[in-house]
C-alpha positions, 0 to 999 in steps of 0.5 A: 209913174208917180207923174201919171198918178198925179195927172189922173188924180187931176183929171178925175177930180181928187175932191169928187173922190173925197167927197164920195168917200166922205158921203159914204162914211156918213151913210155907213155911220148913220146906218150903224148908229140906227141899228145901235140906237134903235135895236140895241136898247129894245132887244131882249138879246143884244145886237152886239154881245162885245166890242169884237162883234161890233167892230167886225160888223163895222169892218164888213160893211166898210169893205163891202161899201168900198169894193162896190165904190171901187167898181164905180171908179173903175167904170169911170176911169177905165171901162168908160174910156175904153167904151167912149174911145177917150183911151184911144187918144190917151194911147197916142201920147208918148207914154207906155199904154201899160203905165197909163193903165196901171196908174189908174188901177193903182189909184183904185187899189190904194184909194180902196185900201186907204178908205177901208182903213180910214172908215174903220178907224173914224166910224169904229172910234165913233162907236167906241166913244158912244158906247162908253157913254151909253153902255149898251154893249157891256164890254171893256176896250183893251189893247189886246181888242184893238191890236187884234182888230187892227190886224184884221183890218189891215189884212182884210183891207189889203185883200178887199183892195185886190178883190175890187179889181176883180170886176174889171175882168167882167167889165172889160168883156163888153165894156160895160160899166153895169156889168162891173158894178153888178159883179162887185155887188155879187162878190160882196154878196158871197164874200161879206154876207153872214149866214147864222154867224159864218162869213167866208171872209172869216177864212182869211185864205179866201179873201187873200186868195180872191185878192190875188186873183184880182191882181192877177187877172188885171195883170193878164187883162193888160199885159199886151195892151201895148201891142193890141189895137184898142180902136 
C-alpha cells in the first residue's frame, strides 16, 4: 500500500498539491487579515470578542476550504480516471483494484487532515502574533485556550477528512467531477455555515457522524471493485 501511495503521489505531481495548498493558505490568510485590519478598528462592536472566536472562525474557513479542495482532488484522481477510462488501464496491472482505489483515498484523507492542521497552526499563529502588536482583540493567550482549540481542531479535522469523502458517492453515480465539487460545497454550506452564532459543526456528534458516513459510503462504493466490470 505504501508503494502504491508513493506512485500515486509521483503520478499526481506532489509539488502541484503543495502549491495548491500554499495558495489556499495565502488566500485564507489574506481574506481573514482583510476582515481583521479593515473591520476590526472601524466597527463599534468588535469583529472578534476574544481569541476563541477568532481561532474558531479561522478553523471554520480552513475546514470549508479543504473539504472543497479534497473534492477537486477526488475529481481529478478518481472520478476523472473512471470517466476517461484510464482507471481501466490501471486495473490491468497485477495489483488489487481495491488497493489502487484505497491508496488514492488515503491520500485525499491524509492530505485534507494535514492541511487543516497545518493551516490552523500557521494562520492562527499569524493572527495571534499580529494581534499581540495591534491589540484589536482584547484578550490574553493562555495555555488553556490553546489546548482547548488544539483539541477542537484535531477532532474536527478528523471529521472533516471523513466528510471530504462524501462527495465521491455523488460524483461516482454519473462520473461527474462537477457534481463532486458542487456536493462538497453543499456539505460545507450545511455544516460550516454560521446562523446567528450557531453552527451545526459546534455539535461535535454531527461532523463526526458525517465523517464516519463518508468513510462508510466510500467503502461500500468500492467493496466489490475487484469483481465488477469498469469498462
